[in-house]
C-alpha positions as a Python dict, from the first residue, in 0.01 Angstrom:
ca = {
    (1, 'M'): (0, 0, 0),
    (2, 'F'): (154, 356, -17),
    (3, 'K'): (-74, 648, 64),
    (4, 'N'): (-58, 1014, 68),
    (5, 'I'): (247, 1022, -176),
    (6, 'D'): (310, 1295, -394),
    (7, 'A'): (652, 1183, -548),
    (8, 'V'): (862, 866, -665),
    (9, 'L'): (1214, 895, -669),
    (10, 'F'): (1420, 631, -825),
    (11, 'D'): (1816, 520, -830),
    (12, 'L'): (1915, 513, -1185),
    (13, 'D'): (2162, 206, -1302),
    (14, 'G'): (1980, -105, -1238),
    (15, 'T'): (1642, 65, -1148),
    (16, 'L'): (1532, 267, -1438),
    (17, 'I'): (1800, 176, -1686),
    (18, 'D'): (2048, -119, -1756),
    (19, 'S'): (2372, 36, -1799),
    (20, 'A'): (2547, -290, -1748),
    (21, 'P'): (2659, -341, -2119),
    (22, 'D'): (2814, -31, -2159),
    (23, 'L'): (2992, -21, -1830),
    (24, 'G'): (3106, -356, -1884),
    (25, 'A'): (3232, -277, -2202),
    (26, 'A'): (3432, 8, -2069),
    (27, 'A'): (3606, -219, -1829),
    (28, 'D'): (3640, -503, -2091),
    (29, 'K'): (3840, -249, -2328),
    (30, 'M'): (4090, -220, -2064),
    (31, 'R'): (4158, -572, -2042),
    (32, 'T'): (4168, -622, -2449),
    (33, 'D'): (4422, -286, -2439),
    (34, 'R'): (4640, -480, -2249),
    (35, 'G'): (4641, -800, -2466),
    (36, 'L'): (4408, -995, -2198),
    (37, 'S'): (4099, -1181, -2311),
    (38, 'S'): (3766, -1017, -2321),
    (39, 'L'): (3498, -1108, -2069),
    (40, 'P'): (3135, -1198, -2134),
    (41, 'L'): (2886, -922, -1997),
    (42, 'W'): (2761, -1168, -1739),
    (43, 'H'): (3076, -1140, -1543),
    (44, 'Y'): (3046, -782, -1520),
    (45, 'R'): (2649, -738, -1475),
    (46, 'P'): (2609, -838, -1122),
    (47, 'M'): (2867, -569, -1014),
    (48, 'A'): (2732, -276, -1243),
    (49, 'G'): (2561, -123, -936),
    (50, 'A'): (2922, -85, -805),
    (51, 'G'): (3037, 137, -1076),
    (52, 'A'): (3399, 166, -1146),
    (53, 'R'): (3490, -21, -814),
    (54, 'G'): (3279, -308, -915),
    (55, 'M'): (3389, -318, -1302),
    (56, 'I'): (3771, -291, -1198),
    (57, 'A'): (3746, -557, -931),
    (58, 'V'): (3592, -779, -1222),
    (59, 'A'): (3827, -698, -1495),
    (60, 'F'): (4155, -705, -1296),
    (61, 'G'): (4077, -821, -941),
    (62, 'L'): (4168, -487, -765),
    (63, 'T'): (4045, -297, -489),
    (64, 'P'): (4056, 73, -429),
    (65, 'D'): (4349, -29, -159),
    (66, 'D'): (4573, -120, -476),
    (67, 'A'): (4840, 116, -559),
    (68, 'D'): (4721, 106, -946),
    (69, 'F'): (4350, 153, -864),
    (70, 'G'): (4351, 530, -912),
    (71, 'A'): (4496, 526, -1265),
    (72, 'L'): (4262, 246, -1375),
    (73, 'K'): (3949, 428, -1246),
    (74, 'E'): (4043, 726, -1437),
    (75, 'E'): (4095, 518, -1743),
    (76, 'F'): (3770, 340, -1681),
    (77, 'F'): (3582, 681, -1666),
    (78, 'S'): (3736, 794, -1981),
    (79, 'N'): (3642, 478, -2156),
    (80, 'Y'): (3266, 493, -1999),
    (81, 'E'): (3217, 873, -2101),
    (82, 'A'): (3289, 788, -2477),
    (83, 'R'): (3035, 530, -2508),
    (84, 'M'): (2782, 548, -2212),
    (85, 'T'): (2476, 556, -2442),
    (86, 'E'): (2574, 306, -2689),
    (87, 'Q'): (2407, 5, -2535),
    (88, 'T'): (2221, 134, -2245),
    (89, 'Y'): (1839, 79, -2236),
    (90, 'V'): (1524, 149, -2042),
    (91, 'F'): (1438, -175, -1832),
    (92, 'D'): (1123, -308, -2002),
    (93, 'G'): (799, -162, -1808),
    (94, 'V'): (987, 134, -1695),
    (95, 'A'): (852, 388, -1976),
    (96, 'D'): (492, 287, -1911),
    (97, 'L'): (542, 313, -1527),
    (98, 'I'): (690, 665, -1564),
    (99, 'A'): (376, 754, -1812),
    (100, 'R'): (139, 652, -1538),
    (101, 'I'): (317, 827, -1261),
    (102, 'D'): (301, 1144, -1482),
    (103, 'Q'): (-69, 1085, -1587),
    (104, 'A'): (-137, 1052, -1213),
    (105, 'G'): (-11, 1408, -1141),
    (106, 'L'): (285, 1254, -938),
    (107, 'K'): (651, 1405, -952),
    (108, 'W'): (934, 1196, -993),
    (109, 'G'): (1321, 1206, -990),
    (110, 'V'): (1640, 1040, -974),
    (111, 'V'): (1869, 1010, -678),
    (112, 'T'): (2209, 849, -805),
    (113, 'N'): (2550, 801, -663),
    (114, 'K'): (2662, 843, -1025),
    (115, 'S'): (2815, 1178, -1068),
    (116, 'A'): (2712, 1476, -1263),
    (117, 'R'): (2957, 1421, -1503),
    (118, 'F'): (2787, 1118, -1645),
    (119, 'T'): (2449, 1166, -1504),
    (120, 'V'): (2360, 1485, -1650),
    (121, 'P'): (2471, 1401, -2025),
    (122, 'L'): (2323, 1061, -2010),
    (123, 'T'): (1961, 1170, -1868),
    (124, 'R'): (1979, 1442, -2120),
    (125, 'A'): (2044, 1199, -2401),
    (126, 'M'): (1746, 977, -2328),
    (127, 'A'): (1386, 1068, -2346),
    (128, 'L'): (1266, 898, -2047),
    (129, 'F'): (1380, 1160, -1819),
    (130, 'S'): (1257, 1462, -2017),
    (131, 'T'): (975, 1493, -1751),
    (132, 'A'): (1216, 1404, -1429),
    (133, 'R'): (1145, 1707, -1202),
    (134, 'T'): (1489, 1671, -1007),
    (135, 'I'): (1783, 1473, -1085),
    (136, 'V'): (2034, 1447, -795),
    (137, 'S'): (2357, 1305, -877),
    (138, 'G'): (2651, 1137, -620),
    (139, 'D'): (2831, 1469, -617),
    (140, 'T'): (2553, 1731, -590),
    (141, 'T'): (2567, 1694, -197),
    (142, 'P'): (2874, 1662, 33),
    (143, 'H'): (2768, 1289, 73),
    (144, 'A'): (2661, 994, -118),
    (145, 'K'): (2436, 692, -40),
    (146, 'P'): (2370, 534, 188),
    (147, 'H'): (2386, 891, 374),
    (148, 'P'): (2022, 1018, 332),
    (149, 'A'): (2140, 1384, 248),
    (150, 'P'): (2091, 1303, -195),
    (151, 'L'): (1748, 1227, -110),
    (152, 'L'): (1658, 1511, 156),
    (153, 'E'): (1803, 1746, -130),
    (154, 'A'): (1575, 1580, -378),
    (155, 'A'): (1273, 1616, -169),
    (156, 'R'): (1372, 1999, -114),
    (157, 'Q'): (1395, 2043, -463),
    (158, 'L'): (1050, 1898, -519),
    (159, 'E'): (917, 2103, -226),
    (160, 'L'): (784, 1818, -70),
    (161, 'A'): (849, 1693, 317),
    (162, 'P'): (1028, 1343, 270),
    (163, 'G'): (749, 1118, 395),
    (164, 'R'): (571, 1235, 91),
    (165, 'C'): (831, 1040, -139),
    (166, 'V'): (875, 664, -197),
    (167, 'Y'): (1217, 586, -277),
    (168, 'V'): (1293, 287, -532),
    (169, 'G'): (1654, 128, -569),
    (170, 'D'): (1827, -192, -646),
    (171, 'D'): (2100, -170, -364),
    (172, 'E'): (2082, -186, 21),
    (173, 'R'): (2246, 142, 40),
    (174, 'D'): (1947, 287, -146),
    (175, 'I'): (1706, 134, 127),
    (176, 'V'): (1929, 252, 416),
    (177, 'A'): (1948, 593, 279),
    (178, 'G'): (1565, 604, 201),
    (179, 'R'): (1480, 497, 546),
    (180, 'A'): (1717, 733, 710),
    (181, 'A'): (1563, 1023, 511),
    (182, 'G'): (1207, 917, 658),
    (183, 'M'): (1084, 803, 314),
    (184, 'P'): (898, 445, 209),
    (185, 'T'): (1131, 243, 35),
    (186, 'V'): (1097, -44, -240),
    (187, 'A'): (1370, -289, -324),
    (188, 'A'): (1392, -357, -677),
    (189, 'A'): (1464, -716, -702),
    (190, 'Y'): (1524, -695, -1084),
    (191, 'G'): (1819, -491, -1055),
    (192, 'Y'): (2208, -561, -1019),
    (193, 'L'): (2199, -752, -677),
    (194, 'G'): (2507, -881, -674),
    (195, 'A'): (2635, -1246, -618),
    (196, 'T'): (2506, -1264, -258),
    (197, 'A'): (2241, -1007, -176),
    (198, 'D'): (1894, -1087, -49),
    (199, 'T'): (1632, -805, -44),
    (200, 'R'): (1453, -962, 247),
    (201, 'D'): (1763, -828, 441),
    (202, 'W'): (1714, -488, 340),
    (203, 'K'): (1408, -436, 551),
    (204, 'A'): (1252, -234, 258),
    (205, 'D'): (865, -133, 294),
    (206, 'A'): (824, -351, 3),
    (207, 'T'): (997, -541, -323),
    (208, 'I'): (892, -545, -653),
    (209, 'V'): (1037, -812, -919),
    (210, 'S'): (940, -557, -1236),
    (211, 'P'): (902, -208, -1256),
    (212, 'A'): (497, -264, -1325),
    (213, 'S'): (489, -425, -983),
    (214, 'L'): (512, -72, -841),
    (215, 'L'): (218, 35, -991),
    (216, 'N'): (16, -172, -736),
    (217, 'L'): (205, -33, -443),
    (218, 'L'): (113, 318, -556),
    (219, 'Q'): (-265, 190, -608),
    (220, 'M'): (-227, 296, -971),
    (221, 'A'): (-284, -64, -1138),
}
């Protein structure tokens, strides 16, 4: 489907890696530290893509507008930083997908809203990212997704026109950012979609139900 593509860019959490177990555990520790009951992972998983905001909403029903949110966010960050690679794993099929991309001579990289405080040590700890040509974090540019700036920065680092890059993500903001950057977009329907998301509403150029499905779109199957 996609022609004249020189690079594939990916969102991180919910697209390449399943970090929900560690994100959920970091939030759940905040509950148990306060004598509250532990919640099972399935409570946290749908909101993992929303980071601290999503995890605190599940754990305590609070939003960024609540007075206690700032302190809870920092506590969550500390908990997550201490354990962020304990139960995080690469989605099935992703390692093979990246290997095929490498073999085809395409460049690839990551554009995430996760801050560099977490992105840098996490990607350094996981072998998958050893061949990534760019990793753009949520605070690499002045704007995070859905603003196109992070994607444009990734294209700049790869020395490619944005239209030569495909962007793959599991959240509507990924597709909004990709379209604004002038990149073909792919919705990863296997990721953290939340309770009400419908990828058909995102207007992505394509949707995949597994990482391996991307190979067909790249005409590499």
